[in-house]
BATOR-22108 format. One record per atom (N, C-alpha, C): residue in one letter; x, y, z. Coordinates in steps of 0.02 Angstrom, whole numbers, plus 50000, padded with zeros to 5 digits. Layout:
AXYZ
...
//
This chain:
M490785932049935
M490545931150004
M490775925850046
I490665929350120
I490815923050149
I490385917150190
I490545911450203
I489975906350220
I490195903750298
I489815903750334
I490055903950414
I489755897150417
R490125892850450
R489875886550469
R489505887050561
D489205883550575
D489025885850652
D489425882550697
V489515886950740
V490215883950771
V490065885450847
G489275884550846
G489115883850921
G489045888450951
I488805891351012
I488505896251041
I488995896751125
L489685898051129
L490305898451174
L490075905851219
P490005903751295
P490225911651327
P490605914251307
R490515921851307
R491085927651312
R491145930251365
H491695934351368
H491955937151423
H491195943851446
V491085946151405
V490785953951419
V490115951151419
E489905944651441
E489225942951425
E488775946951530
S489225945551561
S488965949751630
S489155956951622
A489465959351598
A489345965351591
A488845970251556
L488855964351491
L487925968351455
L487505968451493
A487375961851526
A486895959951569
A486975967051623
E487305968051645
E487215973451719
E486875979451679
R487245981151595
R487055987251584
R486495988851550
L486285982951535
L485615981751531
L485005983151575
Q485155982351653
Q484725982251692
Q484785989751709
V485365995551687
V485226002551688
V485116006551650
M485406006751573
M485356010551531
M484856009151463
P484626016451461
P483916012651405
P484296009151347
A485056011051329
A485276010051268
A485816004251289
V486155999951248
V486775997951276
V487015994151194
V487725998351180
V487965998251122
V488405994051109
I488485987851065
I489145982251067
I489495984250986
T490105988151000
T490385988150930
T490855982750949
G491285981450889
G491635976050856
G491825975550791
A492285971850777
A492465972450688
A491785966050673
R491645966750602
R491265960850571
R491575953850586
Q491095949050628
Q491435941950627
Q491495941050708
T491765944750740
T491845942950813
T491365940250851
G490635937350837
G489995936050877
G489465939750905
K489375948250862
K488845950850899
K488505949650881
S488065946750822
S487455943650826
S487325939950864
T487665935850875
T487585928250903
T487655928650969
L488025935550989
L487815936751061
L487255940451071
S486975945451033
S486355950251025
S485825945651014
S486055939750983
S485205935650978
S484965928951011
K485675926451046
K485745919551057
K485885919251127
R486285924051160
R486545921751208
R486225925651255
L485725931151225
L485105933851308
L484625931051305
P484215931251361
P483565929951382
P483145931551304
S482795926351296
S482135927951250
S481545932351254
G481245936351212
G481015940551239
G481085948751214
R481665947551166
R481775954051123
R481755953651041
R481335957951021
R481455960450944
R481895960850912
Y482095956150871
Y482765955750829
Y482835958750766
S483115964850731
S483175964350668
S483805966550658
T484095965050598
T484725966350548
T484765968350507
L485135976350511
L485185979550441
L485705979050387
D485925972050385
D486365967550331
D485525962750323
D484945963850333
D484195962450270
D484015968650247
L483885967250187
L483955973850139
L483215976050162
D482835972450165
D482155975950211
D482235979050247
V482475975950296
V482655979750355
V482895986450357
L483525986550310
L483965994150291
L483555997350264
D482915994250215
D482656001350178
D482236001550229
A481935998950260
A481396002650304
A481866006650383
A482486006850379
A482766010450422
A482716016550392
R482876015450326
R482946023150283
R482316026650289
R481646021450276
R481076026650239
R480506026850308
D480446020950349
D480196020850416
D480386019150476
P480916020550515
P481126019450554
P480756018250631
E480076019850631
E479746020450704
E479746012350686
V479566008850627
V479296003450615
V479605998950668
L480225998150663
L480915996650706
L481105997950780
V481056003050789
V481076005950862
V480356007550901
G479636005950862
G479106006650894
G479025999850938
G478456000350993
G478275995751023
G478635995951087
V478405989051120
V478445990351205
V478775985351208
E479165981751182
E479515977451205
E480135977351180
P480675975051202
P481435978051191
P481515974751127
V482215980051112
V482385980151040
V483015979151030
T483225973850970
T483915973050971
T483995975450893
L484365978750894
L484585980550815
L485435979950785
D485455975550750
D486125973450729
D486285977050669
E487015979250666
E487265982750612
E486935988450608
V487105992750635
V486735999650649
V487316002750608
Q487836002650596
Q488256009050576
Q487846007650498
R487506003050472
R487506005050400
R486936008550377
E486606012150432
E486056017150436
E486296021250500
P486556025450500
P486736029650554
P486086034050578
S485556035950521
S485236039550548
S484626036350596
L484766030350585
L484166027750619
L484396027350704
L484846030750718
L484996031050772
L484776038150830
S484296043050780
S484066046950792
S483426046350823
A482856039950780
A482266036950806
A482536033750851
V483046031150883
V483156027250932
V483186033250983
K483436037450957
K483496043251020
K482756047751039
R482516048150982
R481706051350998
R481226046651061
S481346039451029
S480966034351056
S481146033251158
I481866034651156
I482186034251207
I482116039051248
D481726044451220
D481806050751269
D480836050551287
R480466049151259
R479996044851266
R479826041451331
D480346035951340
D480356031351384
D481026028151373
R481086030951430
R482016029151474
R482056021551529
R481466018551498
R481626012751536
R482296006851530
P482576006051561
P483386003851546
P483085995551511
G483635994551474
G483605987751428
G483325989451356
R483045995251355
R482665996151276
R482565994451227
F483375996351209
F483735994051149
F484265990951175
L484675985151135
L485405983351100
L485255986051026
L485915989051040
L486295990150955
L486945986050958
T487035983350871
T487725983050883
T488125986950803
G488565986350822
G488795989750770
G489715988850734
S489855986650669
S490595983850654
S490955989850639
A490775995150687
A491386001650680
A490956004350735
N491616010450781
N491636012550815
N491216018450819
L490636018450834
L490046021750830
L490086029750862
L490676030450922
L490716036950955
L491256040450911
L491436036950852
L491856040550808
L491596041850747
M490966040550752
M490406040250688
M490126047850680
G490346052950663
G489946060250663
G489646061250722
K488776062450703
K488456064850769
K488166059650789
V488256051850807
V488086047350814
V488246048450909
S488846049450927
S488796051250984
S488466056351032
E488386060650977
E487936067050998
E487286063651029
S486936060550984
S486136056650974
S486086052851049
L486716047751072
L486586042951096
L486856045351173
A487026050951178
A487416055851244
A486876054951297
G487116051451351
G486536050451385
G486336044451387
R486136040251344
R485506037751310
R486026029051348
A486726030851323
A486726023151294
A487496022051322
T487516015651345
T488366012751376
T488506008551299
F489266010251293
F489686005051250
F490195999851277
L490155993851239
L490495989851235
L490755986951177
T491415985751185
T491585982251125
T491815975251144
L491735971751098
L491635964051078
L492315964851033
W492965960351064
W493605960151023
W493595953250985
P493925949650949
P493875941550939
P494115936451014
M493935931450990
M493805927551064
M494595925151089
T494515927651144
T495025926651181
T495035915651186
R496005917251206
R496085909851211
R495655906451252
R495515907951309
R494985904951384
R494305904451325
E494045909851304
E493205909051259
E493375905651204
Q493825901151167
Q493965898451130
Q493925891251150
R494145891751215
R494115882751234
R493435883551298
G492885887151287
G492305886051325
G492355889951394
E492985893651400
E492825896151474
E492565903251509
G492225906751469
G492045913051433
G492285919951473
R493085918451480
R493365923151519
R494025925751451
V494315931351495
V495055931051462
V495555929751521
G496365931251501
G496745928951545
G496645931651623
R497135930051653
R497075931951729
R497335936951757
W497135942751731
W497375949251761
W497005952951809
E496525951251811
E495945951551859
E496255949551927
E496405942451932
E496565938051992
E497475942052012
L497655944751973
L498635947651976
L498355956352004
L497825959951990
L497885965352020
L497415963152100
S496995958752105
S496855958452159
S497165955852217
A497775952552192
A498525948652234
A498945953152244
C499325953552315
C499705956252320
C500305953252277
D500975959052266
D501525957152210
D501655951152233
G501965949652294
G502185943652315
G501945936652302
D501395938052291
D500915931452274
D500665929452209
W501095932452179
W500745931052120
W501035924952093
R501665921652102
R501985916952082
R501295911152093
E501085910852170
E500625905452197
E500135908052154
V499715913952130
V499215914252096
V499085909952031
L499635910252000
L499795908451949
L499985900751942
A500145898851967
A500345890551978
A499655886851990
T499145888952016
T498535887452036
T498295883851962
G497715880451963
G497495879851884
G497605874151863
N497265871951797
N497385864951735
N497785867051692
D497915873251683
D498375874851629
D498875872151602
E499105868651538
E499545865051533
E499945868551462
P500615867851453
P501075870551398
P500845868451346
E500805876151303
E500545875751232
E501105879451198
D501015878251133
D501235881551069
D501055886651068
W501085894151050
W500685899951047
W500595904450991
R501125897550934
R501045901650852
R500445897750815
P500005891750829
P499595891950793
P498995894350822
L498975898050884
L498575901450895
L498465909850861
V499145910150857
V499275917050832
V498935917050754
Q499185910150728
Q498895908250654
Q498175908350644
R497875904550680
R497155904250679
R496795910850700
G496985915050759
G496825920650760
G496005920050814
G495815925050823
G495185924650863
G494385926150852
F494465927450780
F493685925950745
F493455918250737
P492995918450783
P492485910450792
P492695906650735
T492505906950664
T492405902150646
T493235898850620
P493665902950585
P494325902150573
P494575896050653
A494525901350692
A494705899650768
A494665892350792
L493985889050757
L493455884350797
L493335879450740
E493245882250676
E492875875250650
E493495874350580
L493885879550553
L494275877550515
L494865872550516
R495105868750466
R495445862350495
R496285864050495
D496385867650455
D496965870650426
D497305875950399
G497915877250371
G498075885550370
G497635886850295
R497655881450242
R497195883650168
R496465887450191
E496345883450238
E495675882550233
E495515891150265
R495895891250302
R495935898750361
R496165903950293
D496585904250253
D496775908050199
D496135910850162
I495685904850140
I495095905050102
I494665908850133
W494605908450221
W494355913750233
W494375920750264
F495025921750266
F495275928150299
F495275931150221
D495515927150168
D495465931950097
D494775933450082
G494365930950094
G493555931250080
G493295936750149
Y493445936650211
Y493475941050258
Y493665948750231
V494425950050210
V494665955650193
V494385959250128
R494025954450072
R493725955750011
R493135959450034
T492695956450073
T491865958250118
T492225964550151
Y492835966650196
Y492915971550214
Y493065978750177
L493615976050119
L493685981250075
L492985983950030
E492635978950005
E492385979349948
E491645982149971
R491165981850048
R490765981850076
R490795985650149
D490895983850187
D491165987750245
D491245992550237
L492015994250206
L492506001350238
L491966006850190
Q491506001750133
Q491106009250088
Q490566011250123
D490296008050171
D489936011550218
D490206016850278
L490986018850273
L491226023150310
L491426026050291
A491886025750237
A492066031850204
A492036029950125
S492046035550075
S492206032650000
S492856031049965
I493186026249967
I493836026549947
I493896024449882
G494386029549849
G494366028449775
G494906024149754
S495346022449777
S495756016949753
S495766008449814
L495596004649830
L495486000349865
L496135996049830
P496425995249778
P497175993949774
P497565995749811
D497546001749826
D497936006349877
D497966005049952
F497246006349956
F497066001150015
F497355997950060
R497405993449990
R497635986350027
R498385985950030
R498435988650007
R499505990249999
R499775993650058
L499095995950074
L499166000350150
L499155995750219
M498535990950189
M498595985150242
M499115982550268
R499315980950193
R499885973950192
R500625977350244
A500675985150210
A501055987650248
A501025990250317
A500615989550353
A500535990050419
A500555983750457
S500215978950430
S500035972050453
S501235970050452
L501485971050425
L502305971550407
L502395975650474
R502095981350515
R502465983950562
R502125984450611
V501875976250631
V501755975050707
V502255976250770
G501835981050808
G502255981950865
G502895987550848
Q502765989150798
Q503515996450797
Q502996001650818
I503336009250818
I503096013850822
I502686016650762
V502086019850762
V501836021950692
V502086027650658
N502396026050606
N502706032850580
N502396032050517
Q501976038450493
Q501356038250453
Q501686041650385
T502396044950407
T502646047650329
T503176041850312
E503556037450335
E503846031450317
E503316028250280
L502556024650315
L502096021550285
L502226022950204
G501916030950220
G501476033150154
G502106033650101
R503016032250118
R503186032850051
R503376024350043
D503196019950066
D503326013050061
D502676012249995
V502136014750026
V501506012249964
V501416019849940
S501726023349914
S501686029149880
S501136032349879
L501056033249954
L500306040449969
L500696043650010
P500206050049987
P500286056650037
P500136054850108
Q500646055950162
Q500396058050230
Q499626058550244
A499306063550219
A498796066350234
A498296058150227
T498486056850156
T497926050350163
T498166043250187
V498656043350215
V498846036650266
V498646039650331
H498646046050340
H498176047550414
H497406045350410
R497046048250362
R496246044150359
R496426040050357
W496526034550313
W496716028850311
W496776023450373
L497436025550407
L497356023250466
L496816025050505
N496436029950509
N495976031350552
N495206025350527
L495296025350470
L494766021150469
L494946013650475
L495506010450480
L495566004650490
L495646004250575
E495746009950606
E495496008750675
E494876010150694
T494416014650657
T493496015550672
T493236006650656
S493586003250621
S493305998150605
S493445991250639
Y493685993150685
Y494245988050739
Y494875984150714
M495075985250657
M495555979850596
M496225982750636
L496435988750649
L496825990750676
L496695992450762
V497245992950773
V497535994750849
V498155998950862
R498166004850867
R498546010050889
R498576009550964
L499096011150995
L499306008151067
L499506015651088
P499316019451120
P499706023051138
P500366024651197
A500606028251194
A501286028351231
A500976029151294
Y501416027851365
Y501176030451434
Y501296036351435
A500986042951443
A501076049951446
A501516053051532
V501566049751569
V501686051751630
V502546053051612
N502646058851588
N503546060151599
N504036061751677
R504346058351684
R504926060051753
R505356061951750
T505956059051730
T506546062451724
T506826060351645
K506406055351631
K506706054251551
K506236056951486
R506526058451414
R506246060451377
R505796054251353
L505126055051342
L504696047851310
L504436049851238
I504606045551209
I504376043751144
I503616042951156
K503186048151108
K502726048751128
K502116043651069
S502376044951009
S502196039750962
S501716034650979
P501176031050944
P500746025250976
P501256019150930
K501066015150955
K501296007250931
K500686003650883
L500825999950835
L500395996550789
L500325991150806
Y499545987650813
Y499655981350827
Y498795978850772
W498685974150770
W498045971150734
W497395969650783
G496995971050773
G496425967950816
G496365959550835
D496475958150778
D496635949950758
D497295947850732
T497655942650769
T498275940750736
T498205935850669
G497525933350667
G497615928950597
G497585931350529
V496955937450551
V497095942650493
V497755947350476
A498075949050543
A498765952450545
A499185946550488
M499335939850504
M499795934950471
M499655933850391
H498895933850380
H498685932450318
H498865939550279
L498665945050298
L498905951950264
L499555952750247
A500135950350284
A500635950650303
A501115944350247
G500755938350229
G500965934450192
G501335930450228
R501465929250306
R501695925550343
R501715919150370
A501995913150363
A501845907850380
A502375908250460
D502495908950468
D502855910450543
D502735915950595
P502425916150646
P502435919950695
P503005921750730
D503075931750739
D503805932450780
D503585932850850
G504135938250850
G504085941850939
G503425945550936
A503575948750883
A502905955550890
A501985950150884
S502095946450843
S501525941850843
S501285939650925
L501935936350944
L501715936150995
L501335942051053
E501865948451059
E501545953151086
E500825953651068
N500685955250990
N500075955350977
N499455951351002
L499865944251007
L499315940351039
L499015943951126
I499655944751174
I499475947151229
I499055953651236
L499125958451205
L498855963051166
L497965962551162
C497975956251123
C497165957051120
C496975954951163
D497025949951217
D496795947551264
D496775953851319
L497335958051316
L497325961351369
L496685968251357
L496515968351274
L495955973051255
L495175970151285
A495235963551262
A494505959251283
A494435961851365
W494835960951404
W494845961351473
W494855969851504
R495225972351465
R494975980451485
R494295983151471
D494095981151399
D493265983351390
D492795978451406
G492815973851446
G492525970651483
G492365970051561
R492665977151564
R492665978351649
R492335984851666
L491945987751728
L491535993451731
L492105999551755
E492495996551788
E493195999151818
E493696003851762
R493926009451769
R494276011451688
R494966007951713
A495186005551646
A495836003251650
A496226006351573
E496766009051593
E497126011551514
E497666006951510
L497796006751443
L498316001651412
L498776007551388
G499406005351380
G499996009251340
G500746006451344
H500936008251288
H501916006451314
H502266012151315
W502956009051342
W503496014651350
W503956014251327
R504206019951296
R504826019651271
R505316026251279
T505766027451302
T506206032851306
T506776034651244
A506986040151236
A507166040951179
A508046037051176
S508056035151254
S508826032651245
S508726023951230
G508126024651218
G507816014251188
G507626011451239
E507566013151312
E507286007751359
E506636009251328
E506376002751339
E505586003151327
E505305993951367
V504545993851366
V504245991951395
V503605991151365
D503525983651327
D503115982651291
D502245986351286
F502065983851364
F501465985551389
F501445989251465
V501185994251456
V500985997051538
V500015996151553
I500045991851588
I499425992251633
I499395996951682
E498926001651666
E498606007851719
E498066009051750
V497986006251806
V497216004751844
V497376005951910
G497016010151942
G496956010052018
G497406014552042
G497816018251999
G498146021952032
G498856019752039
S498896012352013
S499586008151984
S499776005851922
L500456004851919
L500536003051842
L501065995751855
I500715990951805
I501095985551806
I501425984951716
P502145985951726
P502255983351685
P502365977651639
I502405975151597
I502485970651543
I502985968451498
E503265963851477
E503715963151432
E503655957151399
V503535955951337
V503405950751313
V504075947651284
K504305941851287
K504905937151244
K504595930451226
T504925929951174
T504925922051124
T505405916351175
T505815919651213
T506285914651221
T506045909251273
T506295904051258
T505855896151335
T506435896551380
R506815902051389
R507175901651447
R507405908451476
P507115911651495
P507095919751539
P507655920451574
R507845923751563
R508585925551606
R508465934251642
L508695934451690
L508815939451720
L508905945451682
A509305947051652
A509385952651590
A508815953851531
D508485948651529
D507885949251490
D507235954251529
G507285953751615
G506825958351631
G507265966851654
E507785968351626
E508075972051641
E507735981751617
R507335979251580
R506865985251541
R506195985251575
L505965980451643
L505715981551683
L505935984651720
R506435983151766
R506745983351819
R506955992251818
S507195996351737
S507136003051732
S506686005551745
F505986002951713
F505366006551727
F505336005851808
R505345999651824
R504926001851905
R505386009151944
R506126008151916
R506486011551948
R506206019951934
E506026021051863
E505786028751867
E505226028851896
Y504806025151903
Y503806027251924
Y503876023951997
G504396023752036
G504436020952117
G503976018252149
T503676018852195
T503086014252209
T502446013452178
T502356019852129
T501656018552118
T501886012152039
A502506009752038
A502446004252012
A502345997952022
R502095991852017
R502055986052053
R502665981052013
A502555974352042
A503205970951994
A502925969351919
G503645968651881
G503685966751823
G503385960851792
L503165958251739
L502815953351707
L503275952951636
L503855945651640
L504075943751586
L503685939851566
V503315940651514
V503035933551479
V503465930951428
H503415926351435
H503725920851382
H503455914251365
A503785911551332
A503615905651295
A503685897651302
G504245899351384
G504295890851409
G504005889351455
D504105887551501
D503755883751565
D504015884351642
T504265891051620
T504515893251681
T504205897451726
L504065895151775
L503645902051835
L503915904151891
E504355908651897
E504785909451955
E505045917251943
W505225920252006
W505485927252027
W506295924351996
L506535930451948
L507035930851922
L507495935551966
A507055941951979
A507175945852032
A506555946052093
P506645950052131
P506215951852205
P505695956352160
D505805960852092
D505175964152064
D505135960952006
V505195955551970
V505195951651908
V505055945351915
L504435945551877
L504125938751886
L504095934651809
A504515928551791
A504435928151727
A503785921951724
V503415924651672
V502705919751680
V502685915251610
P502515910551599
P502375907651533
P501775910051506
W501755910751464
W501085915551407
W500605911251424
W500505903051418
W499975898851439
W499705899951518
R500005901751554
R499765901751613
R499425908851642
L499545913551585
L499345921451595
L498635920751552
L498815919851486
L498075919751468
L497505915351454
//
């Protein structure tokens, strides 16, 4: 059992998107890993007047199975927390919405991607909109209720990026402690040192393996599953090779495939797809592997010191929170060619591309941006200027099309 201290009620980036959707759709579904703050957001950050029930309460879970109309009936809006514990409850939600399609009637939360769970998406089709709550970003942890400055860059001309990022009161910061504590509210905001965080993460992983995972699928060997989690945590930022993973942990490739899907469904794991538009180069199309929280990844890997892949993972976590909190569609991917050219991240939005390369260097050089320039040559006017995100203090144009940006000015 994980004991959670009171971490306060800090604003979250998705709140405006949530309020907007509740004004339009009969149901809004918030998904994300356990302990990201879904319950706090749905019960304490919204205006009062919603009836709240959580399926973590065994009496409520029993009612969901025996008499779901008790939970979904009535005229007041309803919040149902952790609905993945009884997906059949969504059939009662569907019937209630079909009788009364007033917007905002249902707010549902789940610690799994309900769109990937059997018939769930069919039950909610045309009746619900979905939001993902990722672990807290750096600016959410600081009480600002927002993500990095991606939207500011999108709305500005490339040539103005340096001036845009030079504004604000951001100060230099070491990225490694942020990676180590991750974004779950308790270890990020309340726990005092690495030992306390290790205790919390150990309890978190045990709860995931022994309870949450069993809500999704029956796993015959939890020790094998945990070994796969550790092997995956040691491959952050690498191309996913399921055969190699299976060989390292003595599991069939089919089992590795199924278990990686379960990790992704529960938002533990992130497989970043390859940017798929092929021009003149032969591209590697396999996804890259990251984790939904850097603190969990560090704990599973047993690492004391973050590396370059950890900084990449930190940047990606912020990008995911930004992408899933906006109405207009944005895609994230990576770019890698068979000849070895690669760019860590590619943002695709509004018909344009922004390539991003992440380096732990504190003294970025022009050579560090060569891959960004190669990407821009490949995609021409579709590609905007490249961002070289680094661990130093330098904010300057290394070339007319490559801007070196300290990570702490961006996130």
